[in-house]
RODO-2510 file (C-alpha; in nm, 4 decimals, decimal comma):
residues 560
     n   res          X          Y          Z
     1     m    -0,5377     3,4977    -0,6726
     2     v    -0,4450     3,3307    -0,9977
     3     y    -0,0880     3,2192    -0,9513
     4     y     0,0307     3,1777    -1,3080
     5     k    -0,0276     3,5489    -1,3750
     6     l     0,1926     3,6711    -1,0901
     7     v     0,4305     3,9285    -1,2254
     8     v     0,7872     3,9044    -1,0976
     9     l     0,8400     4,1961    -0,8631
    10     a     1,1504     4,4042    -0,8068
    11     l     1,2269     4,2945    -0,4541
    12     s     1,4492     4,4229    -0,1764
    13     f     1,4801     4,3580     0,1929
    14     a     1,4611     4,6101     0,4712
    15     s     1,7619     4,4558     0,6399
    16     t     2,0440     4,2247     0,5423
    17     v     1,9887     3,8662     0,6470
    18     s     2,2335     3,5802     0,6347
    19     c     2,2394     3,2043     0,6707
    20     t     2,5867     3,1380     0,7997
    21     a     2,5003     3,0173     1,1485
    22     s     2,4799     2,6423     1,2031
    23     s     2,1441     2,4944     1,2957
    24     h     2,0687     2,2002     1,5184
    25     h     2,0309     2,0005     1,1965
    26     g     2,4025     2,0442     1,1298
    27     g     2,3544     2,2642     0,8239
    28     p     2,2933     2,6284     0,7441
    29     q     2,0291     2,8156     0,9390
    30     i     1,7971     3,0638     0,7756
    31     q     1,7846     3,3903     0,9646
    32     w     1,4442     3,5440     0,9087
    33     g     1,4001     3,9206     0,9007
    34     a     1,1491     4,1836     0,8026
    35     c     1,0652     4,2278     0,4349
    36     d     1,0762     4,5647     0,2657
    37     p     0,7219     4,7078     0,2953
    38     s     0,7412     4,8391    -0,0603
    39     v     0,7675     4,4776    -0,1758
    40     v     0,5811     4,2682     0,0798
    41     n     0,3092     4,4757     0,2383
    42     d     0,2006     4,2081     0,4856
    43     t     0,4133     4,2733     0,7939
    44     s     0,3372     3,9274     0,9353
    45     l     0,5576     3,7722     0,6664
    46     s     0,9292     3,7078     0,7113
    47     c     1,2064     3,6962     0,4540
    48     g     1,5518     3,5400     0,4385
    49     f     1,8233     3,3856     0,2242
    50     l     1,9798     3,0436     0,1875
    51     e     2,2994     2,9596     0,0031
    52     v     2,3021     2,6316    -0,1899
    53     p     2,5426     2,4711    -0,4384
    54     l     2,5135     2,5950    -0,7960
    55     d     2,5764     2,2358    -0,9027
    56     y     2,4817     1,9685    -0,6486
    57     q     2,7153     1,7219    -0,8220
    58     d     3,0129     1,9620    -0,8290
    59     h     3,0307     2,1935    -0,5291
    60     s     3,3494     2,3548    -0,6607
    61     v     3,1436     2,5534    -0,9109
    62     g     3,0210     2,7939    -0,6448
    63     k     2,7019     2,8960    -0,4678
    64     a     2,3531     3,0085    -0,5595
    65     r     2,1514     3,2287    -0,3232
    66     l     1,7788     3,1749    -0,2762
    67     a     1,5426     3,4484    -0,1575
    68     l     1,2806     3,3006     0,0775
    69     i     0,9521     3,4053     0,2367
    70     k     0,7549     3,2577     0,5281
    71     a     0,3986     3,2879     0,6545
    72     n     0,3734     3,1526     1,0082
    73     a     0,1214     2,8822     1,0898
    74     t    -0,1924     3,0143     1,2568
    75     g    -0,2428     2,7007     1,4659
    76     e    -0,0081     2,4609     1,6419
    77     r     0,2791     2,4182     1,3945
    78     r     0,3324     2,0710     1,2472
    79     g     0,6062     2,1688     1,0034
    80     s     0,6369     2,3528     0,6740
    81     v     0,4492     2,3401     0,3443
    82     f     0,6312     2,4643     0,0371
    83     f     0,4590     2,6446    -0,2486
    84     n     0,5511     2,7197    -0,6083
    85     p     0,3173     2,9466    -0,8093
    86     g     0,4111     2,8209    -1,1549
    87     g     0,5369     3,0036    -1,4598
    88     p     0,8095     2,9021    -1,4724
    89     g     0,9210     3,2412    -1,3553
    90     g     0,6524     3,3117    -1,0970
    91     s     0,7822     3,4799    -0,7843
    92     g     0,7251     3,2798    -0,4687
    93     l     0,7723     3,5945    -0,2609
    94     a     0,5033     3,7792    -0,4554
    95     a     0,2717     3,4768    -0,4430
    96     v     0,2797     3,4373    -0,0651
    97     n     0,2406     3,8119    -0,0153
    98     e    -0,0685     3,8036    -0,2365
    99     d    -0,2223     3,4717    -0,1325
   100     k    -0,1055     3,4064     0,2226
   101     d    -0,4555     3,3540     0,3614
   102     l    -0,5570     3,1160     0,0839
   103     l    -0,2431     2,9055     0,1277
   104     l    -0,2714     2,8958     0,5075
   105     g    -0,6368     2,8022     0,4701
   106     l    -0,5784     2,5208     0,2223
   107     s    -0,3141     2,3691     0,4489
   108     g    -0,5321     2,3948     0,7585
   109     g    -0,3260     2,6682     0,9219
   110     v    -0,0992     2,4134     1,0914
   111     y     0,2050     2,4583     0,8682
   112     d     0,4364     2,7491     0,8011
   113     v     0,3913     2,8372     0,4337
   114     i     0,7322     2,8670     0,2688
   115     s     0,8157     2,9823    -0,0805
   116     w     1,1157     3,1099    -0,2664
   117     d     1,2163     3,2791    -0,5882
   118     p     1,3722     2,9925    -0,7851
   119     r     1,6928     3,0363    -0,9825
   120     g     1,6348     3,2799    -1,2661
   121     v     1,3512     3,4651    -1,0892
   122     g     1,3643     3,8205    -0,9583
   123     n     1,6685     4,0193    -0,8522
   124     l     1,7273     3,8752    -0,5034
   125     t     1,7856     3,5119    -0,5916
   126     v     2,1237     3,4514    -0,7577
   127     p     2,1268     3,3674    -1,0435
   128     g     1,8418     3,6106    -1,1014
   129     e     1,6088     3,7136    -1,3819
   130     v     1,7330     3,6188    -1,7284
   131     f     1,7574     3,9177    -1,9616
   132     c     1,9109     3,8835    -2,3046
   133     f     1,8782     4,2468    -2,4159
   134     d     1,9894     4,5688    -2,2506
   135     d     1,6512     4,7344    -2,2954
   136     l     1,3208     4,7153    -2,4773
   137     a     1,4538     4,9232    -2,7670
   138     e     1,7292     4,6691    -2,8379
   139     y     1,4807     4,3810    -2,8205
   140     t     1,2404     4,5589    -3,0558
   141     a     1,5155     4,6414    -3,3035
   142     f     1,6410     4,2816    -3,2968
   143     f     1,2983     4,1385    -3,3836
   144     n     1,1783     4,4278    -3,6003
   145     g     0,9694     4,3107    -3,8946
   146     t     0,9087     3,9619    -3,7535
   147     i     0,6146     3,7763    -3,6027
   148     e     0,7858     3,7991    -3,2628
   149     l     0,6401     4,1493    -3,2320
   150     t     0,3107     4,1119    -3,4189
   151     g     0,2009     3,7546    -3,3705
   152     i     0,0952     3,5318    -3,6587
   153     e    -0,1674     3,6658    -3,8974
   154     e    -0,4083     3,3996    -4,0231
   155     t    -0,7753     3,3480    -4,0859
   156     g    -1,0139     3,0674    -4,1721
   157     n    -0,8596     2,8237    -3,9206
   158     f    -0,5253     2,8629    -4,1017
   159     t    -0,6574     2,7071    -4,4221
   160     d    -0,5822     2,9973    -4,6587
   161     p    -0,2832     2,8947    -4,8753
   162     a    -0,1626     3,2559    -4,8797
   163     d    -0,1447     3,2607    -4,4970
   164     i     0,0406     2,9283    -4,4960
   165     d     0,2909     3,0472    -4,7560
   166     a     0,3433     3,3772    -4,5713
   167     l     0,4267     3,1991    -4,2462
   168     l     0,6539     2,9361    -4,4033
   169     a     0,8407     3,2118    -4,5883
   170     q     0,9444     3,3533    -4,2508
   171     a     1,0887     3,0235    -4,1262
   172     p     1,4529     3,0860    -4,2269
   173     t     1,4497     3,4342    -4,0731
   174     m     1,2925     3,3207    -3,7451
   175     q     1,5244     3,0217    -3,7156
   176     k     1,8256     3,2487    -3,7584
   177     k     1,6806     3,4963    -3,5076
   178     y     1,6230     3,2262    -3,2463
   179     e     1,9725     3,0864    -3,2957
   180     q     2,1137     3,4369    -3,2523
   181     l     1,8876     3,4899    -2,9510
   182     g     2,0352     3,1853    -2,7800
   183     q     2,3855     3,3205    -2,8295
   184     k     2,2848     3,6633    -2,6986
   185     c     2,1413     3,4982    -2,3878
   186     m     2,4621     3,3003    -2,3371
   187     q     2,6580     3,6273    -2,3529
   188     s     2,4253     3,8080    -2,1099
   189     p     2,5209     3,8702    -1,7440
   190     n     2,3447     3,5494    -1,6354
   191     g     2,4537     3,3503    -1,9402
   192     k     2,7165     3,1563    -1,7475
   193     f     2,4453     3,0390    -1,5061
   194     l     2,1953     2,9095    -1,7613
   195     k     2,3099     2,5493    -1,7209
   196     y     2,2506     2,5725    -1,3452
   197     i     1,8820     2,6638    -1,3589
   198     g     1,5910     2,4302    -1,4245
   199     t     1,3456     2,2039    -1,2496
   200     a     1,5939     1,9533    -1,1035
   201     a     1,7803     2,2411    -0,9399
   202     a     1,4510     2,3786    -0,8055
   203     v     1,3673     2,0394    -0,6524
   204     r     1,7071     2,0067    -0,4863
   205     d     1,6882     2,3669    -0,3653
   206     m     1,3498     2,2984    -0,2037
   207     v     1,4941     1,9930    -0,0303
   208     s     1,7857     2,2070     0,0940
   209     i     1,5432     2,4635     0,2364
   210     a     1,3410     2,1858     0,4005
   211     n     1,6560     2,0370     0,5512
   212     a     1,7488     2,3735     0,7016
   213     l     1,4015     2,4310     0,8444
   214     d     1,2801     2,0881     0,9544
   215     g     1,5795     1,8546     0,9331
   216     p     1,7086     1,6084     0,6714
   217     d     1,4655     1,3312     0,7691
   218     a     1,1417     1,5290     0,7906
   219     p     0,8669     1,4698     0,5322
   220     i     0,8403     1,7516     0,2793
   221     n     0,4949     1,8967     0,2181
   222     y     0,4288     2,0831    -0,1043
   223     i     0,1645     2,2650    -0,3085
   224     g     0,2436     2,3303    -0,6740
   225     v     0,0220     2,4785    -0,9433
   226     s     0,0734     2,4898    -1,3210
   227     y     0,4506     2,4611    -1,3854
   228     g     0,4809     2,4039    -1,0100
   229     t     0,3270     2,0619    -1,0719
   230     l     0,6380     1,9664    -1,2636
   231     i     0,8494     2,0513    -0,9597
   232     g     0,6072     1,8334    -0,7643
   233     s     0,6232     1,5395    -1,0067
   234     w     1,0014     1,5506    -1,0192
   235     f     1,0281     1,5893    -0,6402
   236     v     0,8134     1,2875    -0,5529
   237     n     1,0155     1,0697    -0,7902
   238     m     1,3610     1,2101    -0,7121
   239     f     1,2990     1,1955    -0,3342
   240     p     1,0148     0,9423    -0,2855
   241     e     1,1213     0,8731     0,0721
   242     r     1,0770     1,2422     0,1639
   243     v     0,7212     1,2796     0,0339
   244     g     0,4838     1,4188     0,2944
   245     r     0,1549     1,5762     0,1903
   246     v     0,1689     1,6982    -0,1661
   247     i    -0,0942     1,8639    -0,3859
   248     i    -0,0335     1,9365    -0,7530
   249     d    -0,3000     2,1266    -0,9454
   250     g    -0,3106     2,2028    -1,3199
   251     v    -0,0712     1,9252    -1,4137
   252     i     0,1964     1,9208    -1,6819
   253     d     0,2483     1,5682    -1,8146
   254     p     0,5978     1,4846    -1,6816
   255     l     0,6447     1,1879    -1,9139
   256     a     0,5806     1,3912    -2,2281
   257     y     0,7938     1,6748    -2,0917
   258     a     1,0872     1,4400    -2,0341
   259     t     1,0726     1,2570    -2,3652
   260     k     0,9243     1,4848    -2,6334
   261     e     1,0516     1,7985    -2,8006
   262     l     0,8451     2,0806    -2,6511
   263     g     0,8103     2,2801    -2,9711
   264     l     0,6653     1,9810    -3,1560
   265     s     0,4340     1,8522    -2,8822
   266     f     0,2812     2,1766    -2,7521
   267     s    -0,0475     2,1097    -2,9313
   268     s    -0,1342     1,8389    -2,6770
   269     q    -0,1576     2,1069    -2,4106
   270     l    -0,4205     2,3028    -2,6060
   271     v    -0,6858     2,0332    -2,6539
   272     s    -0,9415     2,2055    -2,4275
   273     a    -0,8792     2,5659    -2,5302
   274     d    -1,1577     2,6009    -2,7884
   275     t    -1,4115     2,4372    -2,5570
   276     i    -1,3294     2,6929    -2,2885
   277     y    -1,3765     2,9697    -2,5439
   278     k    -1,7181     2,8158    -2,6150
   279     a    -1,7873     2,8431    -2,2409
   280     l    -1,7092     3,2160    -2,2623
   281     i    -1,9457     3,2812    -2,5538
   282     t    -2,2126     3,0564    -2,4007
   283     g    -2,2065     3,2489    -2,0752
   284     c    -2,2249     3,5748    -2,2690
   285     a    -2,5300     3,4540    -2,4616
   286     l    -2,7030     3,3258    -2,1478
   287     t    -2,6642     3,6523    -1,9580
   288     g    -2,7688     3,8540    -2,2635
   289     p    -2,6978     4,2199    -2,3424
   290     s    -2,7597     4,3332    -1,9848
   291     g    -2,4604     4,1270    -1,8659
   292     c    -2,2472     4,1037    -2,1805
   293     a    -2,1767     4,3937    -2,4145
   294     a    -2,0903     4,1488    -2,6935
   295     a    -2,4462     4,0105    -2,6924
   296     s    -2,7537     4,1384    -2,8685
   297     e    -3,1080     4,0421    -2,7749
   298     g    -3,1758     3,6841    -2,8825
   299     d    -2,8112     3,5952    -2,9541
   300     g    -2,6970     3,2380    -2,9071
   301     p    -2,3347     3,1317    -2,8469
   302     l    -2,2575     3,1015    -3,2170
   303     d    -2,3854     3,4545    -3,2765
   304     i    -2,1343     3,5801    -3,0192
   305     d    -1,8644     3,3710    -3,1854
   306     a    -1,9451     3,5305    -3,5210
   307     k    -1,8744     3,8716    -3,3680
   308     f    -1,5362     3,7641    -3,2322
   309     q    -1,4494     3,6018    -3,5646
   310     s    -1,5510     3,9195    -3,7477
   311     l    -1,3325     4,1222    -3,5123
   312     l    -1,0336     3,8974    -3,5851
   313     k    -1,0982     3,9182    -3,9601
   314     t    -1,1212     4,2984    -3,9487
   315     a    -0,7917     4,3181    -3,7580
   316     y    -0,6359     4,0707    -4,0026
   317     d    -0,7469     4,2753    -4,3033
   318     a    -0,6201     4,5972    -4,1462
   319     a    -0,2776     4,4443    -4,0839
   320     k    -0,2585     4,3251    -4,4446
   321     r    -0,3198     4,6838    -4,5586
   322     n    -0,0873     4,8424    -4,3022
   323     a     0,1713     4,6399    -4,1131
   324     s     0,2032     4,9066    -3,8422
   325     v    -0,1547     4,8819    -3,7132
   326     s    -0,1910     4,9319    -3,3398
   327     l    -0,3547     4,5941    -3,2728
   328     t    -0,3132     4,2811    -3,4864
   329     s    -0,5300     3,9729    -3,4972
   330     g    -0,2307     3,7770    -3,3659
   331     e    -0,2127     4,0013    -3,0610
   332     i    -0,5861     3,9680    -2,9998
   333     r    -0,5593     3,5878    -3,0141
   334     i    -0,2730     3,5857    -2,7633
   335     a    -0,4585     3,8113    -2,5198
   336     l    -0,7847     3,6200    -2,5626
   337     f    -0,6022     3,2956    -2,4876
   338     g    -0,4765     3,4515    -2,1644
   339     e    -0,8379     3,5249    -2,0731
   340     m    -0,9220     3,1551    -2,0998
   341     y    -0,7249     3,1038    -1,7774
   342     s    -0,9594     3,3071    -1,5554
   343     p    -1,3394     3,2897    -1,5788
   344     t    -1,3507     3,5425    -1,2956
   345     d    -1,2313     3,7999    -1,5502
   346     w    -1,4735     3,7168    -1,8314
   347     s    -1,7364     3,9740    -1,7378
   348     n    -1,4731     4,2466    -1,7460
   349     l    -1,3448     4,1167    -2,0809
   350     v    -1,6788     4,1359    -2,2605
   351     n    -1,8070     4,4523    -2,0919
   352     e    -1,4944     4,6668    -2,0651
   353     e    -1,2257     4,5348    -2,2996
   354     y    -1,4307     4,4029    -2,5921
   355     p    -1,5969     4,7370    -2,6812
   356     q    -1,2595     4,9111    -2,6662
   357     i    -1,0961     4,6473    -2,8876
   358     v    -1,3731     4,6894    -3,1433
   359     q    -1,3133     5,0668    -3,1476
   360     i    -0,9382     5,0214    -3,1912
   361     v    -0,9687     4,7634    -3,4689
   362     n    -1,2232     4,9809    -3,6502
   363     g    -0,9851     5,2773    -3,6300
   364     e    -1,2159     5,4713    -3,4017
   365     a    -0,9686     5,5007    -3,1133
   366     p    -0,5901     5,4756    -3,0548
   367     a    -0,4836     5,1578    -2,8777
   368     n    -0,2822     5,3067    -2,5944
   369     a    -0,5419     5,5689    -2,5128
   370     t    -0,8424     5,3443    -2,4613
   371     l    -0,7486     4,9775    -2,4275
   372     g    -0,7739     4,8642    -2,0678
   373     k    -0,4550     4,8011    -1,8735
   374     r    -0,5339     4,4339    -1,8210
   375     f    -0,5743     4,3551    -2,1905
   376     r    -0,2597     4,5531    -2,2782
   377     e    -0,0738     4,3503    -2,0181
   378     l    -0,1976     4,0255    -2,1696
   379     i    -0,0775     4,1345    -2,5125
   380     r     0,2593     4,2527    -2,3877
   381     r     0,3077     4,0091    -2,1031
   382     n     0,0696     3,7250    -2,1692
   383     p     0,0937     3,3977    -1,9715
   384     l     0,3492     3,2572    -2,2162
   385     v     0,5675     3,5685    -2,2580
   386     k     0,6972     3,6963    -1,9273
   387     r     0,8653     4,0289    -1,8710
   388     g     1,0422     4,1103    -1,5462
   389     s     0,9821     4,4314    -1,3565
   390     q     1,3521     4,4983    -1,3184
   391     p     1,5258     4,8229    -1,4225
   392     n     1,5773     4,6453    -1,7540
   393     d     1,2521     4,6970    -1,9460
   394     s     1,3186     4,4283    -2,2071
   395     p     1,1288     4,0967    -2,1898
   396     s     1,2491     3,8388    -1,9426
   397     f     1,3634     3,5073    -2,0878
   398     t     1,3467     3,3222    -1,7562
   399     e     1,0556     3,1071    -1,8690
   400     t     1,2382     3,0128    -2,1886
   401     a     1,5607     2,9456    -1,9991
   402     i     1,3930     2,7061    -1,7546
   403     f     1,1772     2,5205    -2,0061
   404     c     1,4680     2,4829    -2,2466
   405     a     1,7164     2,3856    -1,9741
   406     d     1,4851     2,0933    -1,8960
   407     s     1,4153     2,0058    -2,2588
   408     v     1,5383     1,7000    -2,4445
   409     d     1,8590     1,7523    -2,6410
   410     r     1,8361     1,9381    -2,9690
   411     r     1,7338     1,7047    -3,2517
   412     g     1,7977     1,9156    -3,5587
   413     t     1,4388     2,0408    -3,5781
   414     t     1,3904     2,3284    -3,8181
   415     m     1,1649     2,6311    -3,7843
   416     e     0,9768     2,5090    -4,0902
   417     q     0,8847     2,1919    -3,8997
   418     i     0,7652     2,3994    -3,6054
   419     f     0,5596     2,6282    -3,8302
   420     k     0,3990     2,3272    -4,0005
   421     g     0,3098     2,1963    -3,6551
   422     i     0,1493     2,5308    -3,5670
   423     i    -0,0544     2,5259    -3,8878
   424     s    -0,1702     2,1713    -3,8115
   425     t    -0,2601     2,2701    -3,4541
   426     a    -0,4730     2,5614    -3,5776
   427     q    -0,6439     2,3385    -3,8319
   428     n    -0,7029     2,0336    -3,6134
   429     v    -0,6664     2,1059    -3,2395
   430     t    -0,7635     2,4655    -3,1595
   431     h    -0,8878     2,6845    -3,4403
   432     l    -0,8768     2,9966    -3,2292
   433     f    -0,5463     2,9647    -3,0440
   434     g    -0,3285     2,7212    -3,2395
   435     s    -0,1343     3,0025    -3,4061
   436     g    -0,0377     3,1755    -3,0820
   437     w     0,3101     3,3284    -3,1100
   438     p     0,5540     3,3846    -2,9444
   439     t     0,5552     3,0895    -2,7055
   440     s     0,8587     2,9906    -2,4994
   441     f     0,8428     2,6225    -2,5951
   442     y     0,9145     2,6976    -2,9596
   443     r     1,2545     2,8448    -2,8738
   444     c     1,3866     2,5244    -2,7170
   445     s     1,4680     2,3573    -3,0481
   446     f     1,7295     2,6304    -3,1007
   447     w     1,8336     2,7038    -2,7396
   448     p     2,2066     2,6360    -2,6972
   449     v     2,2223     2,5008    -2,3415
   450     r     2,0656     2,2346    -2,1221
   451     s     2,0778     2,2016    -1,7457
   452     v     2,3565     2,0041    -1,5816
   453     e     2,0812     1,7856    -1,4350
   454     r     1,7528     1,6821    -1,5930
   455     y     1,5264     1,4226    -1,4354
   456     q     1,3877     1,2038    -1,7120
   457     g     1,2218     0,9306    -1,5085
   458     p     1,1079     0,6894    -1,3954
   459     f     0,7863     0,8540    -1,2772
   460     n     0,6375     0,5537    -1,0990
   461     k     0,8362     0,5443    -0,7751
   462     t     0,6800     0,4118    -0,4533
   463     l     0,6137     0,7123    -0,2308
   464     a     0,6344     0,7468     0,1458
   465     n     0,2859     0,9021     0,1445
   466     k     0,0003     0,9350    -0,1032
   467     i    -0,0334     1,2593    -0,2963
   468     l    -0,3377     1,4537    -0,4210
   469     v    -0,3609     1,5430    -0,7898
   470     a    -0,6202     1,8031    -0,8950
   471     s    -0,7433     1,9229    -1,2326
   472     n    -1,0287     2,1067    -1,3947
   473     l    -1,2143     1,8994    -1,6515
   474     l    -1,1378     2,1849    -1,8927
   475     d    -0,8012     2,3577    -1,8579
   476     p    -0,6650     2,5699    -2,1455
   477     i    -0,2950     2,4923    -2,0970
   478     t    -0,2607     2,1908    -1,8615
   479     p    -0,5482     1,9642    -1,9698
   480     l    -0,6859     1,6757    -1,7655
   481     p    -0,4796     1,4012    -1,9393
   482     g    -0,1647     1,5367    -1,7698
   483     a    -0,3135     1,4724    -1,4257
   484     e    -0,4448     1,1338    -1,5367
   485     t    -0,0970     1,0351    -1,6546
   486     v     0,0614     1,1216    -1,3187
   487     v    -0,2022     0,9210    -1,1297
   488     r    -0,1717     0,6249    -1,3663
   489     l     0,2050     0,6155    -1,3233
   490     l     0,1982     0,6475    -0,9436
   491     g    -0,0837     0,3962    -0,9023
   492     k    -0,1992     0,3578    -0,5418
   493     d     0,0227     0,6454    -0,4294
   494     a    -0,1846     0,9171    -0,6008
   495     v    -0,5500     1,0200    -0,5908
   496     l    -0,7122     1,2290    -0,8637
   497     v    -0,9768     1,4906    -0,7838
   498     r    -1,1442     1,6556    -1,0807
   499     q    -1,3336     1,9846    -1,0763
   500     n    -1,6294     2,0217    -1,3097
   501     g    -1,5259     2,3608    -1,4364
   502     f    -1,3020     2,5537    -1,6708
   503     g    -0,9954     2,7745    -1,6404
   504     h    -0,6332     2,7177    -1,5481
   505     t    -0,5982     2,5173    -1,2250
   506     t    -0,8890     2,4509    -0,9924
   507     v    -0,8405     2,7850    -0,8140
   508     s    -0,9710     2,9559    -1,1286
   509     e    -1,3209     2,8945    -0,9890
   510     p    -1,4279     2,8456    -0,6240
   511     s    -1,5218     2,4990    -0,4992
   512     t    -1,6052     2,4318    -0,1354
   513     c    -1,5861     2,0607    -0,2152
   514     l    -1,2264     2,0789    -0,3303
   515     n    -1,1205     2,3160    -0,0523
   516     e    -1,2577     2,0778     0,2101
   517     i    -1,0683     1,7884     0,0510
   518     a    -0,7417     1,9869     0,0623
   519     v    -0,7878     2,0869     0,4267
   520     a    -0,8779     1,7318     0,5333
   521     y    -0,5722     1,5982     0,3524
   522     f    -0,3301     1,8421     0,5121
   523     t    -0,4753     1,8227     0,8620
   524     n    -0,5812     1,4567     0,8884
   525     g    -0,4101     1,2833     0,5960
   526     t    -0,7473     1,1671     0,4638
   527     l    -0,8094     1,1400     0,0913
   528     p    -1,1290     1,0905    -0,1098
   529     a    -1,1926     0,8117    -0,3563
   530     n    -0,9887     0,8307    -0,6750
   531     n    -1,1595     1,0240    -0,9574
   532     t    -1,3817     1,2191    -0,7187
   533     l    -1,5652     1,4950    -0,9050
   534     c    -1,6158     1,8293    -0,7305
   535     e    -1,8612     2,0890    -0,8546
   536     v    -1,7897     2,4603    -0,8729
   537     d    -1,9869     2,6500    -0,6091
   538     a    -2,3339     2,7244    -0,7464
   539     d    -2,3345     3,0781    -0,6034
   540     f    -2,0300     3,1763    -0,8099
   541     e    -2,1573     3,3661    -1,1123
   542     v    -1,9323     3,3806    -1,4186
   543     f    -2,1738     3,6360    -1,5636
   544     s    -2,4694     3,8032    -1,3974
   545     g    -2,7241     3,5311    -1,3257
   546     v    -2,5116     3,2619    -1,4928
   547     n    -2,3011     3,0041    -1,3098
   548     t    -2,0623     2,7349    -1,4297
   549     a    -2,3244     2,4583    -1,4347
   550     d    -2,5517     2,6723    -1,6523
   551     i    -2,2722     2,7226    -1,9045
   552     l    -2,1701     2,3561    -1,9156
   553     t    -2,5323     2,2540    -1,9743
   554     h    -2,5655     2,4828    -2,2763
   555     l    -2,2270     2,4401    -2,4487
   556     p    -2,2770     2,4138    -2,8271
   557     s    -2,1476     2,0998    -2,9944
   558     t    -2,0485     2,2919    -3,3081
   559     d    -1,6805     2,3714    -3,3634
   560     v    -1,5736     2,7333    -3,3479
***
């Protein structure tokens, strides 16, 4: 139930539903119907559509169509709570189908849980998934011979002058490719809609759905994780008078997002990544060889690290000898970064995937034959490179389209500047993951279009109700300072709850403390003291016999 990893599903409905009838609120009414069982296998869920303006400032442009899903309240209904699973590009329909019970539980069972596929997501919402190539073969041919397909090869924390020169030499080619990519996306079937997607549109669409369901004056309740926190931050400041009970978890800093160029500021999101990797190797060492195949008897965390570093160096050397190797060090870094999101998967990583990766890198096994499905998915469709499951098998550019639609205007940044920032990040912020490529943010400096509406502040509005802001102390992609910024800006209208754990969003590890806070907030409106610290449940074992507190106690202070 990790939302950011939800793969966009190919969705269809069992019956046609419409929203043309007028409701008692004086606007469109959503007509709920059954969902196709091949898509949503929970028959208690309902699906529908809502038409909204493509451009809320210019209704003459036409309509967008939103695909919706609903889980009915299990108790006496008090209204609706909206949910966005992050991404951007995560399917709300898929998320509710997968995590209905969790969402109903967190909200106390007294609200209908509502989600939707935002603009650019899936093939039911219009505009739908953003594809810029006709198929995977065209995409591969377009980027053939570039780091887009292999990742960045580097070693020694990106301090080798030869590695630096090799990357900088590719800057003109990659800048030209990204400029051409933007034009290809503009010429794609959804190209004409790119200026109508983005976070401001998602906020206004959610308000439109709420108006249809509960009326134009009703408070709007919302849960947003990861990128969904940005929808939450923009919503509470764009519509402060409509704020009901809102939880945002795994928080993107909205101020930085609104004012800084994403490709040049991404390093600030990675400040905890290496520490979380140290948690992985510490847990492996604590459980020992019986619980971690990467450990030998008597190994400490730094001994485990030496094995991962040796693996990366072997893959790096192999790629230098033969550019067509089946698994590059860049690909391993990208997939390993994806694993930092979910401690629940770490045991599988070190016991199932790690031995297979070692065999592949050492030339003892072909990649496709032995590498586990999960790790292959992280390489091909890692958390920062989404691919839709549409008939088109090329990568989806929905995430890029949304991030870049929201981005500040182009400022003449060059690919050389971005590459120098990546080198600096690998040297100074995260040795292990600073060179991760491709990443959607880096395309925004060359993306040709911005949304017709971008909310750029202020982010300190007075809200109708207080909101709850949650964060792990250690999050690999939305670190704690993002949550602290939101709470600082909102002052008395926001309460921060921290979880003493690691992973992306607090749902990456179970905490009865935090769950009870969420339920009390949604059912009674009660909030804890600001800066409350919740512990991860002691009976949750990251590795056999090893829980989160054990790992945090034994983290090495040495850099990796």
